[in-house]
C-alpha positions in Angstrom: -6.2 -2.3 12.2 -5.0 1.2 11.8 -3.1 1.9 8.6 -2.3 4.5 6.0 -1.7 4.0 2.3 1.0 6.3 1.1 3.3 7.1 -1.8 6.7 8.7 -1.7 8.3 10.4 -4.8 12.0 11.0 -4.5 13.3 14.5 -4.6 14.8 13.9 -8.0 11.3 12.7 -9.1 12.8 9.6 -10.7 11.3 7.0 -8.4 8.1 6.6 -6.6 7.4 4.0 -3.9 4.1 2.8 -2.6 3.6 1.7 1.0 1.0 0.6 3.5 1.9 1.8 6.9 0.4 -0.5 9.6 0.1 0.1 13.3 1.2 -3.1 15.1 0.3 -1.7 18.5 3.0 -2.2 21.1 5.7 -3.0 18.5 5.0 0.3 16.6 4.4 1.0 13.0 5.6 -1.0 10.0 6.0 0.1 6.4 5.1 -2.6 3.9 6.6 -2.0 0.5 3.9 -2.4 -2.1 6.0 -1.3 -5.1 7.9 -3.8 -7.2 11.5 -2.6 -7.0 14.1 -3.5 -9.6 17.4 -3.1 -7.8 19.3 -4.2 -10.9 17.7 -1.5 -13.1 20.9 0.4 -13.6 23.5 -2.4 -12.9 23.2 -6.1 -12.6 25.7 -6.0 -9.8 23.2 -4.4 -7.3 22.3 -6.8 -4.5 18.7 -7.1 -3.4 19.6 -9.1 -0.3 17.8 -8.2 2.9 20.9 -7.1 4.7 22.0 -4.8 1.9 18.7 -3.1 1.0 17.2 -3.0 4.5 13.9 -4.8 3.9 12.6 -8.0 5.5 10.0 -10.5 4.3 6.7 -10.8 6.1 6.5 -14.4 7.1 3.1 -14.3 8.9 0.6 -15.5 6.2 -2.4 -13.9 8.1 -0.6 -10.5 8.1 0.3 -10.8 4.5 -3.3 -11.5 3.6 -4.5 -8.6 5.7 -2.1 -6.2 4.0 -2.9 -7.4 0.5 -6.6 -7.4 1.1 -6.3 -3.8 2.4 -4.3 -2.7 -0.6 -6.8 -4.4 -3.0 -9.7 -2.6 -1.3 -8.0 0.8 -1.6 -7.0 0.2 -5.2 -10.3 -1.5 -6.2 -8.5 -4.2 -8.0 -6.4 -7.4 -7.4 -2.7 -6.9 -6.8 0.0 -9.3 -7.5 0.7 -11.4 -4.4 4.1 -12.8 -3.6 6.8 -12.0 -1.1 5.7 -9.0 1.0 8.6 -6.9 2.1 8.7 -4.3 4.9 11.3 -1.7 5.7 13.9 -2.9 8.2 14.5 -0.2 10.8 16.7 -0.5 13.9 14.3 0.8 16.4 10.5 0.7 16.9 8.7 3.4 15.0 6.1 4.8 17.5 4.2 7.4 15.5 2.7 7.6 12.0 4.6 10.9 11.5 7.9 9.1 12.2 6.9 6.2 9.9 6.4 8.7 7.1 10.0 10.0 7.7 11.4 6.5 7.8 9.7 5.7 4.5 11.0 8.9 3.0 14.6 8.2 4.2 14.4 4.6 3.0 13.0 5.7 -0.4 15.7 8.3 -1.0 18.5 5.9 0.1 17.0 3.1 -2.1 16.8 5.4 -5.2 20.4 6.4 -4.8 21.5 2.8 -4.2 19.7 1.7 -7.4 21.4 4.5 -9.4 24.9 4.5 -8.0 25.4 1.5 -5.7 27.2 1.8 -2.4 26.4 1.1 1.2 23.1 2.1 2.7 24.6 3.6 5.9 27.0 5.8 3.9 24.3 6.9 1.5 22.1 7.7 4.6 24.9 9.8 6.1 25.5 11.6 2.8 21.8 12.4 2.2 21.4 13.5 5.9 24.4 15.9 5.5 22.9 17.3 2.4 19.6 17.9 4.2 17.6 15.5 1.9 16.6 13.3 4.8 16.4 13.8 8.6 17.0 10.3 9.9 
């Protein structure tokens, strides 16, 4: 299994997100979200539903165990296991470089959503127009 352990710190330096990027072969790369994210940190009205925050649960127990085992070997300690989320992206991500950009975009959008709320697609458009993200 090809993978990369990665962190992304938002441009405002307020949030950092931890990922394990995994090459799934023909279906492309997937970014597993290792960070615990509190979507209600600023407001209890923030939704954390899959459709709103663009993440999906990994339902394959074997893949979940592979990801958690990999993260534990990298960190050298046991990590809390539970629902494992990955970034929901509309098209297959074919390269590691593109996966890094997807994770960057998702992280910036997520941070702004946590702080101010709103719709992910509008936040994405705004951050793209400001040059914060490229996707």
